[in-house]
N, C-alpha and C positions, 0 to 999 in steps of 0.2 A: 525407422520404427513407426512413424506416422503413416507412411504409405502402406505398411503391412497391416496396421489396424484398419485403415480405410478399406483395404481389399477384403478383409474378413467381413466387415460390416456391409459392404456392397453385395456380398454373397449371402447376406442375411444369416451370418454365422456369428456366434459369440467368439471373442478373441481368447484363444486358449493361452493360459499363463503357466509356463513351466516353473517348477519350484526346484532350485538347484541345491538347497539344503546347506548353504555355507554363507558366511559373511565375507565379502570380497572388497578390496580397496585397490585404488590405483597405486602403482609402485611409489610415486612421489609422496603419497599420503601415509606411508608406513612410518613407524616410529624410528628414531635415530639409531637405536640399537639394531633394529631389523634391517635398516638400510646399510649400516656398516657391515653387518654379517653377510647380506646379499652381495654387496659390492666386492667383498673379499672372496666368497666361495663361488658365486655364479653371477658375474656382472651382467646386468641387463637393464635397459631403460623402457622396455615394452612388456606388456602383459599385466595381469592382475594378481594380487597377492591374496592367498587364503589365510584369514586370521581366525576364523571360527568354523566349526563343523557341527551340524545338527545330528542327533542320534538317529532320527527317523530316516535320514538320507542313506542311500546305498550305492556302492560301486558294483559294476558288473563282475560276476565271478570269473569271466574269461579275461579280464584285464591283467596286465603284467604287475601292476601295483595299485594300491589304494591311495586315494587322495588324502593328503595329510596337511595339517596346519603348517604354514611356512612355504608351501609349494607356490610357484609362480606359473600360472596358466599362460602359455605363449601361443597355443594353437587350439582351434576348435573345429572339428570336422574338416581338417585340411586348410583352414583359413587362419591367417595370423591374427592374434588378438593384441591390439595396441592399447586399448583403454577399457575401463569398466562399462562406459556407455555403449561402445561397440559390441562388447561381449553380451550385454543385456539384450541388444537387438538380435543377436544370434539365437538367443533362447526363446524369443517371442514366437508363438505358434508351434512349439515343439514339445508340448506336454505329453507325458507318457512315452517319450522316445529316449534312445540311448545316444550320448555324445561321445565322440572319439576325441580325447584331450591329449595334448602334449604338455607336460609340466616340467619345469626346471626345479630340481630339489637341491636346496643349499647344502644339505647334509653331506652329499657326495659330489655336488657340482655337475651331475649328469641329468640328461633328459629321460623322462619316463613316459610310457604310454598308459593312459588311464581311460577306462570306459565308465562314464558316469550316467546313471539312470535319472532322467528328469521326471519328477512327480507332477501331478496336476495340482496347481496351487489351490483350486477350489476344494479339492478333496482333502488336502492337508488342513485347510482352514476349517472345514466342516468337522474333521476328526478332533481338532483342538477344542472346538466348541463342545463336542460330546464329552471329551475328557474333563473340561471345566465343569460341565453340568453334573457328571457322575461324581466328581470330587466334592462339589458343594452339597450334593444330596447325602454323601457319606458323612460329611461334617455336620449336617443338620441332624442326622440320626444320632450322632454322638452328643450333640448339644441338647437333644431332647431329654437326656438323663438328668438335666438340672443345670448344665452350664449355660452361660449367656449366649444367645443366638446372634448371628451377624445381621446387622441391618443392611439396607440397600447399598449404602456408601461403602461399607466394609466389604460387601460382596464384589462390587466393581473393582476395588483395590486388590482384592484377592485374585480376581481374574487377570488383572494387569501385572501383578508381581509374582504369581504362582510359579513355582519351579525354579526360583532363583534368577529369573530373567524377566524383563519387561515384556508384556504381551500386548497385542493389538486389541483395542476395544472396538465395538461397532461404531459406525459413523455417527449414530445418534448420541453415543456416550462421549465421543472424543470431540466432535465438532461443536465447540461451545459457541463460537461466533464466526462470522465470515472473515474476521481479521485475525483469527488464531494463527500464531506463528508455527513454523515447522519445528518438530522435535529433533534437534541436530544430534542428540546423544543416542538416538535409537531409530534406525531407518524403518523398522516395522511399524512404528507408531504413526507413520505418515502414509500408510497404505490407502487410507480413506480419501486422499487427494487424487488417487489414480483416475477414477472415473471422471471427475470434473476436468482433469487435465486432458484426458483423451477426447472428451466432447469439445473442449476448446481447440485442440489440435485439428480435429476434423472440420470445425467451422472455419478455422483460419487457413487451412492448407491450400484451398483454391486461390487465395490472395497472396501467397508467398512467391516472391520473385528473387532472382539473383542479381546483385548489383556489383559491378566491377569498376575500378578506377584504372585508367591507362595514362602513362606519361606521354610527353611530347614525342618520344621516339617510338611509340606504339607498344611499349612493354607493359605487361600487367604489373600493377603496383599492389593492389589489395582486392580481395573478393569477400563480399559479405552477403548474408541473406537479408531481405527486406520484406516488408508487408504493406500492401496497399491499404491505406486507412481512410482515404477521402476521394470523392469524385466530384469535381466542380464542373457541373454541366455547362454553366454559362461561360466559363473560361476555357472549357474543353481540355481539362487537365486531370490527371490522377496524381495524388500525393502519396509518396512511399516513405515509411519510417524505417530507418536503418541505423547502423552503428557509425559513430563519428570517426572510428579508426580507419574508415574508408578513405578519408581525406586528411587524416591527422599528419602533420609534418614529423619528420624523424626527430628534429630538435624543437623543443617548445620555444626556444629563443628566436627561431625563424618565424616571421609572420606568414600567415597562409594567404596564398593568392588563389582566387576562385578559378582563374583560367589556367592554373598550373596543370590540372588533370582533366582528362576527358572522362565522363561517366557514362557507362553503358548499362542498360537494364535488360536482362533476359527473362522473358515471361515463361509461364509454365509450359506452353506448347512450343517453345524454342525460338520465338520471335525476339529479335534484338532491336531495341530502340535507344535513342540518345536521351540521356537524362540531364536535368539542370539542377544545380544545387540551390535549394530554397533557403536553407538555414542550418546552422550546426551549433553544438555546445560540447566542447571537449571535457568539461567537468562532469556532465551527465552522460557522456559518450553517446549522444544522439545526433542524428542528422536527418534532414528531410530533403527528398529528391522529388522533382516533378517530371512527368512525361506527358506528351501530347496524346490525347485520346484518339485523334484522327490518324495517328500512326499505327494504331492497333486494328488489324484487319477484321472487322465485323465479329469480334469476339466479346461476349458479355463478361465483364469482370466485376465482381461485387466486392466493394471495400469491406474489410472485417471490422467488427466493433473493437474499440480500444480495450474494453474490459476483457476481451478474450486473450489479449496479450499479457 
């Protein structure tokens, strides 16, 4: 997803956001009743479950069936869908296009072919704002007959809860402070984080590397992503922040030996260099790896600011 965003911005284009018009969850996040029903009628561990459908969304008239609540999306444009994150990446850059979906329907346990029209998220958002404004104008006309008019706070709450479902406010209204927590009950309420997250991804992406641990027999043990966060010019080293699961023992009872695994770091352009464990903390799941800057062939690598992570 980060590489797709980066490509659009390099071409001086806005990143088109497709609006699927449904609330989706990973299979393992479904309720116990839904999981029991799915396992009985159409057992599957992959795909995303449709839990809600928006009225504005439309299916293609040429599709065999319409998307329904309870469907499990297993394929999109011929590609397998394993998780919600993967499916979201498939939608990026496909606004105003039609998707060829394969869904498993628990009702009959069969696979269905569905063509789903992706709307442009920006247009949907603009239309919602127009609906809100028209609605508030109508209510203002009714209130002018003598009823109490809504103040600013009531108007914002009206926008947020109108239609029986929570709606997204503008970033100015929602972002109370830089330490505001995510709204875990409603994904739409977190949309204002998107732009900040994308900017951070683009700034951090050139500093992202792949870190792998290899046992004494040369077998791959674990692979993680890492981010270069420091360049010590005097010592000639780069410091990489990564996950401690890279070197975490199978059993916590066994003490970790630093020489047990060999650590390799693969840079963005494919160069592989040897890494050295600087420190680790299994409680916070963090590890620091260092590499020698003289092993990097005349490539300028800029450490990313910790705050972008």
